ZAMARGU-4260 file (C-alpha; in steps of 0.2 Angstrom, whole numbers, plus 5000, padded with zeros to 4 digits):
<rodrens>
0) 5008/4915/5047 | 4994/4916/5035 | 4996/4926/5019 | 4987/4943/5019 | 4971/4945/5010
5) 4969/4955/4994 | 4951/4961/4998 | 4940/4962/5013 | 4921/4960/5013 | 4911/4966/5028
10) 4893/4961/5028 | 4889/4943/5024 | 4871/4942/5019 | 4866/4935/5002 | 4875/4949/4992
15) 4891/4950/5003 | 4893/4932/5005 | 4891/4929/4986 | 4903/4943/4981 | 4916/4935/4993
20) 4914/4918/4985 | 4916/4926/4968 | 4932/4934/4972 | 4939/4919/4981 | 4935/4908/4966
25) 4944/4920/4955 | 4960/4918/4965 | 4959/4933/4977 | 4962/4931/4995 | 4946/4937/5004
30) 4945/4942/5022 | 4927/4941/5028 | 4918/4948/5043 | 4900/4949/5049 | 4894/4957/5065
35) 4884/4941/5068 | 4898/4929/5068 | 4887/4914/5064 | 4886/4921/5046 | 4905/4920/5045
40) 4905/4903/5052 | 4891/4897/5040 | 4900/4905/5025 | 4916/4895/5030 | 4907/4879/5033
45) 4897/4879/5017 | 4909/4888/5005 | 4926/4889/5013 | 4934/4877/5001 | 4930/4888/4986
50) 4946/4899/4988 | 4957/4907/5001 | 4946/4915/5014 | 4952/4923/5030 | 4937/4923/5043
55) 4938/4936/5056 | 4928/4938/5072 | 4932/4956/5076 | 4935/4972/5066 | 4953/4973/5071
60) 4956/4955/5066 | 4947/4958/5050 | 4958/4974/5046 | 4974/4966/5051 | 4971/4951/5039
65) 4972/4963/5024 | 4987/4968/5013 | 4990/4987/5012 | 4983/4997/5005 | 4968/4989/5012
70) 4952/4987/5001 | 4936/4984/5010 | 4919/4982/5002 | 4905/4986/5014 | 4889/4976/5011
75) 4877/4982/5023 | 4860/4991/5022 | 4861/5009/5015 | 4860/5023/5027 | 4865/5024/5045
80) 4872/5006/5045 | 4885/5011/5032 | 4890/5026/5043 | 4891/5015/5059 | 4902/5002/5050
85) 4914/5016/5044 | 4915/5023/5061 | 4920/5006/5068 | 4933/5004/5054 | 4941/5021/5055
90) 4952/5018/5071 | 4960/5003/5062 | 4963/5011/5045 | 4978/5020/5038 | 4980/5034/5024
95) 4978/5026/5007 | 4966/5013/5013 | 4951/5011/5002 | 4933/5009/5008 | 4920/5004/4996
100) 4901/5005/4999 | 4892/4992/4989 | 4875/4996/4996 | 4867/5007/4984 | 4868/5022/4995
105) 4859/5039/4992 | 4871/5050/4982 | 4872/5064/4995 | 4877/5051/5008 | 4891/5045/4996
110) 4897/5063/4993 | 4897/5066/5011 | 4907/5050/5015 | 4919/5054/5001 | 4924/5071/5008
115) 4924/5065/5026 | 4936/5051/5022 | 4946/5061/5010 | 4950/5073/5024 | 4957/5058/5034
120) 4968/5053/5018 | 4957/5038/5015 | 4949/5033/4998 | 4931/5031/4997 | 4921/5023/4982
125) 4902/5022/4981 | 4899/5006/4971 | 4881/5001/4971 | 4880/4983/4967 | 4867/4976/4955
130) 4863/4959/4948 | 4855/4952/4964 | 4857/4935/4971 | 4861/4927/4955 | 4873/4940/4949
135) 4884/4941/4964 | 4892/4924/4964 | 4894/4924/4945 | 4898/4942/4941 | 4889/4955/4931
140) 4882/4950/4914 | 4886/4931/4918
</rodrens>
């Protein structure tokens, strides 16, 4: 059985894929998932040797690959897509799990999500990610 991952990254476009690579290169186990499985396959094919990745093809498989309490960074377009991803994740999460929105969401959406997830005993962090395509793989200020 494979060791559980420390962090999950859901959404593997440029920013999500590069954040996953950065964490994996720093020694963290990273579960990765994208609704378009070809992005997950491409990440593994092109960068899978950079660290300990666990690719997942489904949300349940993705969540099951994470050590508890689970920490999941959502890297999808701000707005309704974030709510859709949260709705997909909720049935698979447990109290104490952490959902992090890295998509520069509107603060009122962040506040609403924080309170909604708090009521379910889940932790929510709105963490807008900056630095762009160059900053994601190297880290802020690199």
